[in-house]
LODRENMI-764240 format. One line per 3 residues: number of its first residue (from 0); their letters; for each residue x, y, z of N, C-alpha, C. Coordinates in steps of 0.02 Angstrom, whole numbers, plus 50000, padded with zeros to 5 digits. Example, Ala and Ser with C-alpha at 12.3 -4.5 7.8 and 13.67 -1.06 7.14 Angstrom:
<atoms>
0> as> 50660 49716 50390 50615 49775 50390 50660 49835 50390 ~ 50642 49888 50354 50684 49947 50357 50645 50002 50394 .
</atoms>
This chain:
<atoms>
0> xxx> 50042 49939 50000 50000 50000 50000 50043 50063 50000 ~ 50095 50062 50042 50141 50119 50044 50174 50129 49977 ~ 50192 50073 49945 50225 50076 49880 50179 50107 49828 .
3> xxx> 50114 50088 49833 50064 50116 49787 50057 50191 49796 ~ 50055 50212 49861 50048 50283 49875 50109 50322 49850 ~ 50168 50292 49859 50229 50325 49835 50229 50332 49759 .
6> xxx> 50206 50278 49728 50202 50279 49654 50154 50331 49629 ~ 50096 50336 49663 50046 50386 49645 50073 50456 49656 ~ 50108 50467 49712 50138 50532 49726 50190 50551 49674 .
9> xxx> 50231 50501 49655 50283 50513 49605 50252 50531 49537 ~ 50196 50497 49522 50161 50511 49458 50134 50582 49458 ~ 50102 50601 49514 50075 50669 49519 50130 50721 49515 .
12> xxx> 50186 50707 49550 50242 50754 49551 50273 50760 49482 ~ 50282 50703 49447 50312 50705 49381 50266 50740 49331 ~ 50200 50729 49339 50152 50762 49294 50154 50838 49304 .
15> xxx> 50157 50859 49369 50162 50930 49384 50226 50959 49357 ~ 50282 50923 49366 50347 50947 49342 50347 50952 49266 ~ 50318 50902 49233 50315 50903 49160 50274 50962 49135 .
18> xxx> 50216 50974 49169 50174 51031 49149 50211 51097 49158 ~ 50250 51102 49213 50288 51164 49225 50340 51174 49172 ~ 50374 51119 49154 50425 51123 49102 50394 51145 49036 .
21> xxx> 50334 51116 49021 50302 51131 48958 50279 51204 48954 ~ 50273 51237 49012 50249 51306 49012 50306 51356 49014 ~ 50367 51332 49005 50425 51377 49012 50429 51430 48958 .
24> xxx> 50420 51410 48896 50438 51455 48840 50377 51488 48808 ~ 50319 51455 48809 50257 51491 48794 50234 51517 48862 ~ 50261 51574 48882 50255 51599 48950 50183 51616 48968 .
27> xxx> 50147 51646 48921 50076 51660 48929 50042 51650 48862 ~ 49983 51620 48864 49943 51613 48803 49870 51626 48819 ~ 49847 51685 48801 49777 51704 48810 49741 51710 48743 .
30> xxx> 49774 51685 48689 49747 51696 48622 49740 51631 48582 ~ 49792 51592 48577 49794 51536 48529 49763 51472 48557 ~ 49786 51449 48614 49762 51387 48646 49764 51327 48598 .
33> xxx> 49821 51321 48563 49829 51266 48516 49887 51222 48540 ~ 49874 51158 48556 49926 51114 48581 49986 51108 48535 ~ 49974 51107 48470 50029 51100 48422 50074 51163 48423 .
36> xxx> 50042 51221 48428 50080 51284 48433 50121 51284 48497 ~ 50089 51264 48552 50123 51260 48616 50184 51214 48611 ~ 50174 51155 48583 50228 51106 48578 50286 51132 48535 .
39> xxx> 50270 51165 48480 50322 51191 48435 50366 51242 48471 ~ 50334 51287 48508 50371 51338 48545 50413 51306 48599 ~ 50385 51259 48636 50421 51226 48692 50482 51187 48667 .
42> xxx> 50474 51151 48613 50530 51110 48587 50588 51155 48565 ~ 50572 51207 48526 50624 51252 48501 50655 51292 48559 ~ 50612 51316 48604 50637 51355 48661 50682 51314 48707 .
45> xxx> 50662 51252 48719 50701 51208 48763 50770 51193 48733 ~ 50772 51180 48668 50836 51166 48636 50881 51228 48636 ~ 50851 51286 48623 50890 51348 48623 50921 51360 48692 .
48> xxx> 50881 51350 48744 50906 51361 48812 50960 51311 48830 ~ 50950 51249 48811 50998 51196 48826 51066 51210 48794 ~ 51066 51238 48733 51128 51247 48696 51159 51316 48704 .
51> xxx> 51120 51365 48725 51147 51434 48730 51141 51464 48800 ~ 51098 51436 48842 51087 51465 48908 51042 51526 48907 ~ 51012 51541 48849 50967 51598 48842 50896 51573 48837 .
54> xxx> 50852 51600 48878 50782 51581 48878 50742 51629 48836 ~ 50712 51604 48782 50671 51644 48738 50598 51627 48752 ~ 50561 51676 48779 50493 51663 48802 50443 51704 48761 .
57> xxx> 50387 51672 48745 50335 51703 48704 50274 51718 48746 ~ 50249 51779 48742 50189 51800 48777 50135 51817 48725 ~ 50079 51782 48728 50022 51796 48684 49966 51823 48728 .
60> xxx> 49957 51889 48727 49909 51922 48771 49846 51941 48733 ~ 49789 51935 48767 49727 51960 48737 49727 52035 48738 ~ 49746 52064 48795 49748 52137 48802 49794 52156 48859 .
63> xxx> 49828 52211 48852 49872 52236 48905 49830 52261 48964 ~ 49857 52255 49025 49822 52283 49083 49810 52358 49073 ~ 49755 52382 49098 49737 52452 49089 49791 52499 49116 .
66> xxx> 49810 52546 49074 49858 52596 49095 49931 52576 49087 ~ 49944 52516 49062 50013 52493 49054 50031 52489 48980 ~ 50091 52510 48964 50117 52500 48896 50145 52429 48892 .
69> xxx> 50157 52407 48831 50183 52339 48823 50252 52331 48854 ~ 50293 52383 48851 50360 52380 48881 50355 52379 48957 ~ 50311 52419 48985 50301 52419 49058 50279 52350 49083 .
72> xxx> 50234 52320 49046 50210 52254 49065 50265 52201 49061 ~ 50305 52205 49008 50361 52158 49001 50411 52166 49058 ~ 50427 52228 49074 50476 52241 49127 50451 52215 49194 .
75> xxx> 50387 52220 49205 50357 52195 49267 50365 52119 49273 ~ 50352 52084 49218 50356 52011 49219 50428 51985 49219 ~ 50471 52020 49182 50539 51995 49173 50580 52000 49237 .
78> xxx> 50557 52040 49285 50591 52045 49350 50591 51978 49387 ~ 50541 51937 49372 50533 51873 49406 50585 51821 49384 ~ 50620 51835 49329 50664 51785 49298 50737 51804 49308 .
81> xxx> 50777 51757 49330 50848 51769 49344 50893 51752 49286 ~ 50876 51699 49248 50920 51678 49193 50915 51728 49135 ~ 50965 51729 49091 50962 51773 49032 50898 51759 48992 .
84> xxx> 50856 51809 48985 50789 51799 48956 50773 51852 48904 ~ 50741 51830 48851 50715 51875 48799 50640 51862 48794 ~ 50601 51915 48800 50528 51910 48793 50509 51933 48723 .
87> xxx> 50468 51893 48689 50434 51914 48628 50360 51918 48645 ~ 50332 51978 48642 50264 51989 48667 50217 52015 48613 ~ 50157 51986 48613 50104 52007 48566 50040 52020 48605 .
90> xxx> 50009 52078 48593 49945 52094 48624 49894 52104 48568 ~ 49844 52060 48566 49796 52060 48510 49755 52123 48507 ~ 49721 52141 48562 49675 52198 48561 49712 52265 48554 .
93> xxx> 49774 52266 48576 49814 52328 48571 49853 52333 48506 ~ 49854 52277 48468 49892 52274 48406 49965 52295 48417 ~ 49996 52265 48468 50064 52283 48486 50108 52220 48487 .
96> xxx> 50170 52229 48463 50221 52176 48467 50285 52208 48492 ~ 50321 52174 48537 50383 52201 48562 50430 52145 48582 ~ 50494 52162 48586 50546 52116 48610 50584 52151 48665 .
99> xxx> 50592 52116 48722 50628 52145 48779 50674 52093 48809 ~ 50736 52112 48822 50784 52068 48856 50798 52094 48926 ~ 50811 52049 48973 50824 52072 49042 50897 52091 49053 .
102> xxx> 50936 52087 49000 51006 52111 49002 51022 52139 48933 ~ 51046 52201 48931 51060 52234 48867 51111 52196 48825 ~ 51153 52157 48856 51204 52119 48819 51172 52067 48773 .
105> xxx> 51111 52047 48787 51077 51996 48747 51058 52021 48678 ~ 51052 52087 48670 51033 52115 48605 51087 52106 48552 ~ 51148 52090 48574 51202 52080 48525 51192 52014 48487 .
108> xxx> 51150 51970 48511 51141 51905 48480 51086 51902 48428 ~ 51046 51955 48424 50993 51958 48372 50979 52030 48355 ~ 50948 52040 48297 50933 52107 48272 50859 52123 48285 .
111> xxx> 50847 52157 48339 50778 52174 48358 50744 52217 48305 ~ 50780 52265 48279 50752 52310 48229 50730 52272 48166 ~ 50771 52224 48145 50754 52184 48086 50693 52141 48098 .
114> xxx> 50691 52106 48155 50636 52062 48171 50570 52100 48172 ~ 50570 52160 48200 50509 52200 48207 50497 52248 48150 ~ 50537 52244 48097 50527 52289 48040 50460 52274 48006 .
117> xxx> 50423 52327 47988 50360 52316 47953 50371 52299 47879 ~ 50434 52301 47858 50451 52289 47788 50485 52220 47783 ~ 50461 52180 47736 50484 52110 47733 50546 52099 47690 .
120> xxx> 50557 52142 47640 50613 52129 47594 50648 52194 47574 ~ 50711 52191 47553 50748 52251 47531 50715 52284 47471 ~ 50685 52244 47427 50652 52272 47368 50593 52315 47390 .
123> xxx> 50554 52289 47437 50497 52327 47463 50520 52391 47497 ~ 50575 52387 47534 50602 52446 47568 50623 52499 47516 ~ 50653 52477 47461 50675 52523 47409 50616 52557 47376 .
126> xxx> 50563 52518 47361 50504 52546 47328 50469 52596 47373 ~ 50463 52579 47438 50432 52626 47485 50474 52690 47490 ~ 50540 52682 47492 50585 52740 47492 50577 52782 47430 .
129> xxx> 50568 52748 47372 50560 52783 47308 50495 52822 47307 ~ 50442 52790 47332 50376 52824 47333 50377 52884 47380 ~ 50408 52876 47438 50410 52930 47487 50469 52978 47477 .
132> xxx> 50513 52960 47430 50574 52998 47417 50614 53007 47481 ~ 50617 52953 47520 50654 52954 47584 50687 52885 47593 ~ 50754 52883 47588 50790 52821 47595 50830 52818 47661 .
135> xxx> 50808 52859 47709 50845 52862 47772 50837 52798 47813 ~ 50780 52765 47807 50769 52703 47845 50754 52647 47796 ~ 50805 52606 47783 50798 52551 47735 50797 52484 47770 .
138> xxx> 50781 52483 47835 50779 52420 47872 50724 52375 47844 ~ 50739 52311 47837 50691 52264 47810 50703 52196 47841 ~ 50669 52146 47815 50678 52078 47841 50631 52061 47898 .
141> xxx> 50579 52102 47907 50532 52090 47961 50499 52022 47955 ~ 50497 51985 48010 50469 51917 48008 50404 51911 48047 ~ 50379 51967 48075 50317 51963 48114 50264 52011 48086 .
144> xxx> 50278 52075 48087 50229 52126 48070 50202 52120 47998 ~ 50244 52105 47947 50215 52096 47880 50163 52041 47877 ~ 50172 51988 47917 50123 51933 47918 50060 51954 47957 .
147> xxx> 50069 51991 48012 50012 52014 48051 49970 52064 48011 ~ 50002 52100 47966 49967 52152 47928 49925 52122 47872 ~ 49936 52060 47855 49898 52028 47802 49826 52017 47823 .
150> xxx> 49780 52024 47775 49710 52012 47789 49698 51937 47796 ~ 49653 51919 47840 49635 51848 47850 49560 51842 47859 ~ 49534 51785 47836 49463 51772 47845 49450 51761 47919 .
153> xxx> 49387 51773 47941 49371 51767 48013 49395 51702 48045 ~ 49390 51647 48009 49410 51583 48037 49484 51570 48035 ~ 49522 51615 48004 49594 51605 47996 49636 51655 48035 .
156> xxx> 49604 51695 48076 49640 51748 48113 49690 51718 48162 ~ 49669 51668 48200 49714 51637 48249 49773 51603 48214 ~ 49760 51575 48156 49814 51545 48117 49865 51597 48095 .
159> xxx> 49840 51656 48078 49885 51712 48059 49927 51733 48119 ~ 49895 51739 48177 49932 51759 48237 49986 51708 48255 ~ 49967 51645 48256 50015 51593 48276 50071 51587 48225 .
162> xxx> 50054 51592 48160 50105 51588 48108 50155 51646 48112 ~ 50128 51707 48122 50171 51766 48125 50216 51764 48186 ~ 50188 51747 48244 50227 51749 48306 50278 51692 48309 .
165> xxx> 50260 51633 48284 50309 51579 48284 50364 51594 48233 ~ 50347 51627 48178 50397 51646 48129 50448 51693 48161 ~ 50424 51742 48199 50469 51787 48234 50509 51753 48289 .
168> xxx> 50476 51709 48325 50508 51671 48379 50566 51629 48350 ~ 50552 51594 48296 50602 51553 48263 50660 51594 48235 ~ 50643 51654 48210 50694 51699 48183 50743 51720 48238 .
171> xxx> 50715 51741 48295 50758 51761 48351 50800 51702 48375 ~ 50769 51644 48382 50805 51584 48405 50863 51567 48357 ~ 50849 51571 48293 50900 51555 48243 50958 51605 48246 .
174> xxx> 50943 51669 48254 50995 51719 48259 51038 51710 48321 ~ 51006 51694 48378 51043 51683 48440 51089 51622 48431 ~ 51062 51569 48402 51102 51508 48391 51162 51522 48346 .
177> xxx> 51151 51559 48292 51205 51576 48246 51259 51617 48282 ~ 51237 51664 48323 51284 51707 48360 51325 51667 48409 ~ 51295 51614 48436 51328 51571 48484 51365 51512 48451 .
180> xxx> 51362 51510 48384 51394 51456 48345 51370 51387 48364 ~ 51303 51381 48372 51274 51316 48385 51220 51302 48332 ~ 51205 51238 48323 51156 51217 48274 51094 51192 48311 .
183> xxx> 51036 51218 48292 50973 51196 48321 50942 51143 48277 ~ 50932 51084 48305 50902 51029 48267 50830 51044 48249 ~ 50797 51084 48290 50726 51100 48279 50716 51168 48247 .
186> xxx> 50770 51197 48220 50764 51260 48185 50721 51250 48123 ~ 50674 51296 48112 50629 51289 48054 50666 51303 47989 ~ 50726 51332 47994 50765 51345 47934 50741 51406 47897 .
189> xxx> 50778 51426 47846 50760 51486 47808 50740 51470 47736 ~ 50729 51406 47721 50711 51387 47652 50645 51420 47632 ~ 50596 51419 47678 50532 51450 47662 50538 51525 47654 .
192> xxx> 50579 51556 47697 50589 51629 47693 50623 51648 47627 ~ 50670 51606 47604 50704 51620 47541 50654 51617 47483 ~ 50610 51566 47484 50560 51559 47432 50514 51620 47430 .
195> xxx> 50492 51642 47490 50449 51701 47494 50486 51763 47468 ~ 50550 51769 47486 50590 51826 47465 50597 51828 47389 ~ 50606 51769 47357 50612 51766 47284 50548 51789 47251 .
198> xxx> 50491 51764 47277 50426 51783 47249 50415 51858 47256 ~ 50430 51885 47316 50421 51956 47327 50467 51999 47285 ~ 50529 51974 47275 50577 52010 47234 50552 52015 47162 .
201> xxx> 50526 51960 47136 50498 51961 47068 50439 52008 47064 ~ 50394 52004 47114 50333 52046 47115 50350 52120 47116 ~ 50394 52138 47165 50411 52209 47171 50457 52232 47114 .
204> xxx> 50494 52185 47085 50534 52201 47027 50490 52222 46969 ~ 50434 52187 46960 50386 52204 46907 50357 52273 46920 ~ 50340 52287 46984 50313 52353 47001 50364 52407 46987 .
207> xxx> 50427 52394 47004 50481 52442 46994 50490 52457 46919 ~ 50487 52405 46879 50493 52414 46806 50435 52456 46780 ~ 50375 52442 46807 50315 52481 46787 50323 52554 46805 .
210> xxx> 50350 52569 46864 50361 52638 46885 50412 52671 46839 ~ 50465 52634 46823 50517 52661 46779 50488 52677 46710 ~ 50448 52632 46682 50418 52643 46616 50369 52702 46617 .
213> xxx> 50333 52709 46673 50286 52765 46679 50323 52831 46680 ~ 50376 52835 46720 50416 52896 46724 50448 52912 46657 ~ 50474 52860 46624 50506 52869 46559 50457 52896 46508 .
216> xxx> 50396 52869 46509 50345 52893 46462 50326 52965 46476 ~ 50319 52982 46539 50302 53051 46557 50356 53100 46534 ~ 50419 53081 46544 50474 53124 46522 50475 53131 46446 .
219> xxx> 50460 53076 46412 50459 53076 46338 50404 53123 46313 ~ 50345 53118 46343 50289 53160 46322 50303 53233 46338 ~ 50336 53248 46394 50352 53316 46412 50404 53345 46363 .
222> xxx> 50453 53304 46344 50504 53326 46298 50474 53342 46229 ~ 50429 53299 46206 50395 53310 46142 50354 53374 46143 ~ 50323 53386 46200 50281 53446 46207 50323 53508 46204 .
225> xxx> 50383 53507 46235 50428 53564 46234 50456 53577 46164 ~ 50469 53523 46128 50496 53529 46060 50446 53558 46012 ~ 50381 53545 46026 50329 53573 45983 50318 53647 45997 .
</atoms>
């Protein structure tokens, strides 16, 4: 009987411990509630921590507490954590995304500005600069906001959120791993991103050619008018 009780206690303890471990890297989820999404984040986060000592945690919030900015909320939570930690936070109702590290030295391992860029490719950045006649900010390569900005059908909104945030999470994890010279077995890789970049490059290339032809035609017509 004692042996049975011990076994039952061990089972309960191991189940609790396993649940706690599983909740490490998807730190909060008030939006998705998808076991597969949870598992993907936990597997990648656990491997990253094991190989680099850096904990990358994802927060999926329905809404920020009243009167708090996303950075204030992150700073409040991150105080609880002692190990090197990076928070990637999304608030659905506030339409906010942010990245915060509990030590400034952690920012050297990934490019926060690139990850949070609203522009997905260099070609898109160039075209926007051309339209606005302002090339002062050519940052691109955003892996979250361009996906969040896409329209989705009512039944596909959560899929858009999970896809965009995991894409950003994986991007940060990959950059940290590269900076630490380690290989992540569960890294999603950049093959899909390269394919998307090629498609976007072709698309925006066509737009750029169209703009060039339009300007050329306008200059031609103006020159003919002056000659007449």
